[in-house]
C-alpha positions as CSV (number, residue, x, y, z in Angstrom):
1,X,0.0,0.0,0.0
2,X,1.3,3.4,-0.9
3,X,1.3,6.2,1.6
4,X,-0.3,9.3,0.3
5,X,1.5,12.4,1.5
6,X,0.1,16.0,1.1
7,X,1.6,18.0,-1.6
8,X,3.5,21.2,-0.9
9,X,0.4,23.2,-1.9
10,X,-1.8,21.4,0.6
11,X,0.8,22.0,3.4
12,X,0.9,25.6,2.6
13,X,-2.8,25.9,2.8
14,X,-2.9,24.0,6.2
15,X,-0.2,26.2,7.8
16,X,-1.4,29.6,6.4
17,X,-2.1,32.1,9.2
18,X,-5.4,33.8,9.2
19,X,-5.6,37.4,10.4
20,X,-6.5,41.0,9.3
21,X,-4.4,43.7,7.7
22,X,-3.3,46.9,9.3
23,X,-5.9,48.8,7.2
24,X,-8.7,46.6,8.5
25,X,-7.6,47.2,12.2
26,X,-7.5,51.0,11.5
27,X,-10.9,50.9,10.0
28,X,-12.3,49.0,12.9
29,X,-10.8,51.4,15.4
30,X,-12.3,54.3,13.5
31,X,-15.8,52.8,13.5
32,X,-15.5,51.9,17.2
33,X,-14.3,55.4,18.0
34,X,-17.2,57.0,16.2
35,X,-19.6,54.8,18.3
36,X,-17.8,55.5,21.6
37,X,-17.8,59.2,21.0
38,X,-21.5,59.2,20.0
39,X,-22.3,57.3,23.1
40,X,-20.3,59.6,25.3
41,X,-22.2,62.7,24.1
42,X,-25.4,61.0,25.3
43,X,-24.5,61.2,29.0
44,X,-24.3,65.0,29.4
45,X,-27.5,65.3,27.3
46,X,-29.3,62.7,29.3
47,X,-28.2,64.3,32.6
48,X,-29.6,67.7,31.4
49,X,-32.9,66.0,30.4
50,X,-33.1,64.3,33.8
51,X,-32.6,67.6,35.5
52,X,-35.3,69.3,33.3
53,X,-37.7,66.4,34.0
54,X,-37.0,66.7,37.8
55,X,-37.6,70.5,37.6
56,X,-40.8,70.0,35.8
57,X,-42.2,67.3,38.0
58,X,-41.4,69.1,41.2
59,X,-42.6,72.5,39.9
60,X,-45.9,70.9,38.8
61,X,-46.3,69.5,42.3
62,X,-45.6,73.0,43.8
63,X,-48.1,74.5,41.4
64,X,-50.9,72.3,42.5
65,X,-50.0,72.9,46.1
66,X,-50.3,76.6,45.6
67,X,-53.5,76.3,43.8
68,X,-54.8,74.2,46.6
69,X,-53.9,76.9,49.1
70,X,-55.6,79.6,46.9
71,X,-58.8,77.5,46.6
72,X,-58.8,77.0,50.4
73,X,-58.0,80.6,51.2
74,X,-59.2,82.7,48.3
75,X,-58.7,85.9,50.4
76,X,-54.9,85.6,50.0
77,X,-55.4,86.6,46.3
78,X,-58.5,88.7,46.4
79,X,-57.8,90.5,49.7
80,X,-54.0,90.1,50.0
81,X,-53.5,92.7,52.8
82,X,-56.5,91.7,55.0
83,X,-58.1,95.0,54.3
84,X,-61.6,94.4,53.1
85,X,-62.1,98.1,52.1
86,X,-59.4,97.9,49.3
87,X,-59.5,94.5,47.6
88,X,-57.0,95.9,45.1
89,X,-59.5,95.9,42.2
90,X,-58.0,96.7,38.8
91,X,-54.4,96.4,39.9
92,X,-51.4,94.1,39.4
93,X,-49.4,92.9,42.5
94,X,-47.4,90.1,44.0
95,X,-48.5,87.7,46.7
96,X,-45.3,86.4,48.4
97,X,-45.6,85.1,51.9
98,X,-42.3,83.3,51.8
99,X,-40.4,86.2,50.3
100,X,-42.0,88.6,52.8
101,X,-40.9,86.7,55.9
102,X,-37.4,85.8,54.5
103,X,-36.7,89.5,53.8
104,X,-37.9,90.5,57.2
105,X,-35.6,87.9,58.8
106,X,-32.7,89.5,56.8
107,X,-33.5,92.8,58.4
108,X,-35.1,94.4,55.3
109,X,-37.8,96.9,56.3
110,X,-41.4,95.9,55.5
111,X,-40.9,94.5,52.0
112,X,-43.9,96.1,50.5
113,X,-42.4,96.4,47.0
114,X,-41.2,93.7,44.7
115,X,-38.3,95.7,43.3
116,X,-34.8,96.9,43.9
117,X,-32.6,99.7,42.5
118,X,-35.3,100.9,40.1
119,X,-33.8,103.8,37.9
120,X,-35.9,106.7,39.1
121,X,-34.3,109.6,37.2
122,X,-32.6,110.3,33.9
123,X,-33.5,109.7,30.3
124,X,-34.4,106.0,31.0
125,X,-36.2,106.4,34.3
126,X,-38.6,103.7,35.1
127,X,-41.9,104.9,36.5
128,X,-44.4,102.9,38.5
129,X,-47.9,103.4,37.1
130,X,-50.8,103.2,39.5
131,X,-52.1,99.9,38.0
132,X,-48.7,98.2,38.5
133,X,-47.1,99.4,41.7
134,X,-45.1,96.2,42.0
135,X,-46.7,95.9,45.4
136,X,-45.8,92.7,47.4
137,X,-48.3,91.4,49.9
138,X,-48.1,88.8,52.5
139,X,-51.4,87.3,51.4
140,X,-52.7,88.0,55.0
141,X,-53.1,90.9,57.4
142,X,-49.5,91.7,58.2
143,X,-50.6,93.5,61.4
144,X,-52.6,90.5,62.7
145,X,-51.9,87.4,60.4
146,X,-54.2,84.3,60.7
147,X,-52.6,82.2,58.0
148,X,-48.9,83.2,57.6
149,X,-48.2,83.8,61.2
150,X,-44.5,83.1,61.2
151,X,-41.6,82.3,58.9
152,X,-41.9,78.7,59.8
153,X,-45.6,78.5,58.6
154,X,-44.6,80.4,55.4
155,X,-41.8,77.8,54.7
156,X,-44.1,74.9,55.3
157,X,-46.8,76.3,53.0
158,X,-44.7,77.8,50.2
159,X,-41.9,75.3,50.0
160,X,-41.9,71.8,48.5
161,X,-40.0,70.1,51.3
162,X,-39.3,66.8,49.6
163,X,-35.5,66.7,50.2
164,X,-33.7,66.3,53.5
165,X,-30.1,66.1,54.7
166,X,-29.4,63.8,57.6
167,X,-27.2,65.2,60.4
168,X,-26.9,62.3,62.7
169,X,-29.0,59.6,64.6
170,X,-29.0,57.7,67.8
171,X,-31.0,56.0,70.6
172,X,-31.6,58.4,73.5
173,X,-32.9,55.5,75.7
174,X,-31.8,52.3,74.1
175,X,-32.8,50.1,77.1
176,X,-35.9,51.9,78.2
177,X,-34.4,52.4,81.6
178,X,-33.3,56.0,81.5
179,X,-36.0,58.5,82.6
180,X,-33.5,61.4,82.4
181,X,-33.6,61.0,78.6
182,X,-37.1,62.5,78.5
183,X,-38.4,66.0,79.0
184,X,-42.1,66.0,79.7
185,X,-44.9,68.5,80.1
186,X,-47.4,68.5,82.9
187,X,-49.5,65.9,81.1
188,X,-46.5,63.5,81.0
189,X,-46.1,63.8,77.3
190,X,-42.6,64.0,75.8
191,X,-41.6,67.4,74.6
192,X,-37.9,66.9,74.4
193,X,-35.2,64.2,74.2
194,X,-31.5,64.0,75.3
195,X,-29.5,62.7,72.4
196,X,-26.4,60.4,73.0
197,X,-23.0,62.1,73.0
198,X,-22.0,60.5,69.7
199,X,-24.5,62.8,68.0
200,X,-22.7,66.1,68.1
201,X,-25.4,68.8,68.1
202,X,-22.9,71.7,68.4
203,X,-21.7,71.3,64.8
204,X,-25.2,71.6,63.3
205,X,-25.7,75.2,64.4
206,X,-29.1,74.2,65.8
207,X,-31.5,76.7,67.6
208,X,-30.4,78.1,70.9
209,X,-32.5,78.3,74.1
210,X,-33.9,81.7,73.1
211,X,-37.7,81.2,73.3
212,X,-38.2,83.8,70.5
213,X,-36.3,81.6,68.1
214,X,-38.3,80.4,65.1
215,X,-36.3,77.7,63.4
216,X,-34.6,79.6,60.6
217,X,-32.8,76.6,59.3
218,X,-35.6,73.9,59.1
219,X,-34.2,71.3,61.5
220,X,-36.4,68.6,62.6
221,X,-36.3,65.3,64.5
222,X,-37.8,62.1,63.2
223,X,-38.7,60.0,66.3
224,X,-39.5,56.3,65.7
225,X,-41.3,54.3,68.3
226,X,-39.6,51.1,69.8
227,X,-41.0,48.9,67.1
228,X,-39.7,51.1,64.2
229,X,-43.1,50.9,62.6
230,X,-44.4,54.3,63.6
231,X,-42.7,57.7,63.6
232,X,-43.4,61.3,64.4
233,X,-41.8,64.5,63.0
234,X,-41.2,67.5,65.1
235,X,-39.6,70.8,64.3
236,X,-36.7,71.4,66.7
237,X,-37.6,74.7,68.6
238,X,-34.8,74.9,71.1
239,X,-31.6,73.1,72.1
240,X,-29.8,73.0,75.4
241,X,-26.7,71.0,75.4
242,X,-27.6,67.5,74.0
243,X,-31.3,68.0,74.6
244,X,-33.6,68.9,71.7
245,X,-37.0,70.3,72.5
246,X,-40.4,70.9,70.7
247,X,-42.6,72.2,73.5
248,X,-45.4,73.3,71.2
249,X,-46.2,69.8,69.9
250,X,-45.8,67.0,72.5
251,X,-45.4,63.4,71.3
252,X,-48.3,60.9,71.6
253,X,-48.6,58.9,74.8
254,X,-47.1,55.8,73.3
255,X,-43.7,57.6,73.3
256,X,-43.8,58.5,77.0
257,X,-42.0,55.4,78.3
258,X,-39.6,54.5,75.6
259,X,-38.6,55.7,72.1
260,X,-36.6,54.1,69.3
261,X,-34.2,55.7,66.8
262,X,-34.1,59.5,66.6
263,X,-32.8,61.0,63.5
264,X,-32.0,64.7,63.1
265,X,-32.3,66.2,59.6
266,X,-32.8,69.4,57.8
267,X,-35.4,70.1,55.1
268,X,-33.9,71.6,51.9
269,X,-36.3,74.1,50.4
270,X,-35.3,73.4,46.7
271,X,-38.6,74.4,45.3
272,X,-40.9,77.2,46.4
273,X,-43.6,79.5,44.9
274,X,-44.9,82.9,44.8
275,X,-47.9,84.4,43.0
276,X,-48.3,87.3,40.5
277,X,-51.9,88.6,40.2
278,X,-53.6,90.8,37.6
279,X,-56.9,91.8,39.3
280,X,-59.7,93.0,37.2
281,X,-61.8,95.9,38.2
282,X,-64.9,93.6,38.3
283,X,-63.2,91.3,40.7
284,X,-61.9,88.1,39.0
285,X,-58.1,87.7,39.1
286,X,-55.7,86.2,36.7
287,X,-53.0,84.3,38.8
288,X,-49.6,82.9,37.8
289,X,-47.8,80.5,40.0
290,X,-44.1,81.2,39.8
291,X,-41.9,78.2,40.9
292,X,-38.3,78.7,42.0
293,X,-35.5,76.3,42.5
294,X,-33.2,77.4,45.3
295,X,-34.7,80.9,45.3
296,X,-32.3,83.7,46.2
297,X,-34.0,85.6,48.9
298,X,-32.1,88.8,48.2
299,X,-33.1,92.2,47.2
300,X,-30.5,92.0,44.3
301,X,-32.6,89.3,42.7
302,X,-35.4,91.8,42.4
303,X,-33.3,94.4,40.4
304,X,-35.4,96.4,37.9
305,X,-33.6,96.6,34.6
306,X,-34.2,99.0,31.7
307,X,-36.0,97.0,29.1
308,X,-38.8,98.4,26.8
309,X,-41.3,95.8,25.6
310,X,-43.1,96.8,22.4
311,X,-45.8,94.7,20.7
312,X,-44.8,96.0,17.2
313,X,-41.8,97.4,15.4
314,X,-42.1,99.7,12.5
315,X,-42.1,98.2,8.9
316,X,-39.8,99.1,6.1
317,X,-41.6,102.4,5.5
318,X,-40.6,103.6,9.0
319,X,-44.0,104.9,9.9
320,X,-47.0,103.4,11.8
321,X,-49.4,101.6,9.5
322,X,-48.6,101.9,5.8
323,X,-47.1,105.0,4.4
324,X,-49.7,107.3,2.9
325,X,-52.7,105.2,4.1
326,X,-55.3,106.2,6.7
327,X,-55.9,102.6,7.8
328,X,-58.2,103.4,10.7
329,X,-60.1,106.1,8.7
330,X,-59.7,108.7,11.4
331,X,-58.6,111.5,8.9
332,X,-54.9,111.2,9.7
333,X,-52.4,109.1,7.8
334,X,-49.9,107.0,9.8
335,X,-51.0,108.2,13.3
336,X,-49.9,106.1,16.3
337,X,-53.2,104.3,16.4
338,X,-52.3,102.6,13.1
339,X,-49.2,100.9,14.6
340,X,-49.8,97.2,14.1
341,X,-53.3,97.9,12.5
342,X,-54.6,95.2,10.2
343,X,-53.1,95.8,6.8
344,X,-50.1,97.6,8.1
345,X,-46.5,96.4,7.3
346,X,-45.5,96.7,11.0
347,X,-44.2,93.5,12.5
348,X,-45.2,91.7,15.6
349,X,-42.3,91.8,18.0
350,X,-40.7,89.2,20.3
351,X,-37.5,91.0,21.1
352,X,-36.4,93.2,24.0
353,X,-33.1,94.8,24.8
354,X,-32.0,94.7,28.5
355,X,-29.6,97.4,29.6
356,X,-27.5,97.3,32.8
357,X,-25.3,100.3,32.0
358,X,-24.2,101.6,35.4
359,X,-24.8,105.2,34.2
360,X,-28.6,104.6,34.2
361,X,-28.8,103.5,37.8
362,X,-28.3,105.2,41.2
363,X,-26.6,102.0,42.4
364,X,-24.4,99.9,40.0
365,X,-26.5,96.9,39.1
366,X,-25.3,93.4,38.8
367,X,-25.2,91.9,35.3
368,X,-28.4,89.9,35.0
369,X,-28.2,86.1,35.0
370,X,-29.5,85.5,31.5
371,X,-29.9,82.0,30.1
372,X,-32.0,80.2,27.5
373,X,-35.2,78.9,29.0
374,X,-35.0,81.5,31.8
375,X,-37.9,83.9,32.6
376,X,-38.2,87.7,32.6
377,X,-41.0,89.7,34.3
378,X,-42.8,92.7,32.8
379,X,-43.1,94.8,35.9
380,X,-45.7,97.1,34.4
381,X,-48.2,94.4,33.2
382,X,-47.3,91.6,35.6
383,X,-46.6,89.2,32.6
384,X,-43.9,86.6,32.3
385,X,-42.0,85.8,29.2
386,X,-39.6,82.9,28.6
387,X,-36.3,83.5,27.0
388,X,-35.8,81.6,23.7
389,X,-32.3,82.8,22.7
390,X,-29.9,85.5,23.7
391,X,-28.6,87.5,20.7
392,X,-25.6,89.7,20.1
393,X,-26.1,93.1,21.7
394,X,-24.8,96.5,20.6
395,X,-22.9,97.2,23.8
396,X,-21.1,95.3,26.5
397,X,-23.7,96.2,29.1
398,X,-26.8,95.1,27.2
399,X,-28.3,92.0,25.7
400,X,-31.1,91.3,23.2
401,X,-33.5,88.7,24.2
402,X,-35.6,86.7,21.8
403,X,-38.8,85.7,23.8
404,X,-40.6,82.5,23.2
405,X,-43.9,84.3,22.4
406,X,-44.8,87.6,20.9
407,X,-45.0,90.5,23.3
408,X,-48.7,90.9,24.3
409,X,-48.6,94.3,26.0
410,X,-46.4,97.4,25.8
411,X,-44.6,98.4,28.9
412,X,-43.4,101.7,27.6
413,X,-44.9,104.8,26.1
414,X,-41.9,105.2,23.7
415,X,-43.7,102.9,21.0
416,X,-41.7,104.4,18.1
417,X,-38.4,103.6,19.9
418,X,-36.8,106.9,19.4
419,X,-36.5,107.9,23.1
420,X,-38.9,110.8,22.6
421,X,-42.6,111.5,23.0
422,X,-44.2,111.4,19.7
423,X,-47.8,112.5,19.0
424,X,-50.2,110.2,20.9
425,X,-47.6,108.5,23.1
426,X,-48.0,110.4,26.2
427,X,-51.2,108.7,27.4
428,X,-51.3,110.1,30.9
429,X,-50.2,113.7,29.7
430,X,-47.4,113.9,32.3
431,X,-44.8,115.0,29.8
432,X,-42.4,112.1,30.5
433,X,-41.9,108.7,28.9
434,X,-43.4,106.2,31.3
435,X,-41.5,102.9,31.4
436,X,-42.2,99.7,33.3
437,X,-38.9,97.9,33.2
438,X,-38.0,94.2,33.5
439,X,-37.2,92.1,36.5
440,X,-35.1,88.9,36.0
441,X,-35.4,86.8,39.2
442,X,-32.8,84.1,39.8
443,X,-33.9,80.5,40.0
444,X,-37.3,80.5,38.2
445,X,-37.9,77.1,36.6
446,X,-41.6,77.4,35.6
447,X,-44.5,79.8,35.4
448,X,-48.0,78.3,35.5
449,X,-51.0,80.5,34.5
450,X,-54.0,79.4,36.5
451,X,-57.6,79.5,35.5
452,X,-59.4,82.8,36.5
453,X,-59.9,82.9,40.2
454,X,-63.3,84.4,41.1
455,X,-64.2,86.6,44.0
456,X,-65.9,84.5,46.5
């Protein structure tokens, strides 16, 4: 029998090494790199989308909370100062219980105006027309409040307190055999607990024993019963050494002999609200719920900036209406009443120039915090506009904002935009250009227009 041996060609085929060329490797790396880069760009985008979704969800909850308060206490909108003889018919104003109390706590005199550093003199002075005095109300009688009686109540009502920071926890009486761990009132109910030494209360800057203290930092104690199935939350009113106290709200009787774990935490007021109101002379009110994230309770956040809102801009012919035509048939061609008239070449406007030139103000203003998606407030008409884009401005101390919707009301008498009073512009015949200005509050995440609130 003959042995059959593979030929040289067969051996070469059996021992040939399979692989890829350098070109194929480079092409694979390029394709993989494109995929990795594309995937990496999704992470920051998804993070922003999550943040937007969180803001929208929480602001919606805050909006319904505010509307529930309004429906339960309609007087806070229709009689915001508790004076039944005024009722603020036909005016625009702010209802801001939280801002009122926060500014008072900072030592600001009675904060009856929602404004700061308004240019009151000069060529671009911002007047305050009677219908829009930028008045801030507590939503209650400030002399004798029945609803917003304290800063603590205002925080609980106007804040969405869904986030807390833990500052320590422990068992004041782990064995149920230490009566000195409890502070009790005359009825034998627990109004305070002595925390174990491993919970260092001094570092938390908790309330002192001053009886006038009203919890400015929102600290609270979560007290569990011995089973861990039930708990009570108490605002910490005073602290003395290692003892935390809440004398105004004793614990139920089942906590009188033994308690379980006690956790100290602080509520974080991420979301809060205020109301802007346009009250009709007949009584009904148009209300907007303005929701803030980490609101800046500072007068600087209420800076009034020079910013003229105009519903229309002149067309190519440079005159109101259409050149040479009497569109409104009043016997005068191109009078001011024809600005934006049907058939005119004037254009509807959604742009406004914000100016923070120090020369226009008595106190140098801060540069406004402008961002896409932010909000500006028309102080004259109590209307809110969302910023669509920020465009290049003619000076270093100004910016042109493109708004998400067309301007619905003028906030200036200078409708022709030439910084002069033209025929028909001086509606109140005072000889000066009345301007309303813009306020650009920090931290506004959403503005919710509510249905008309009727006087009840």
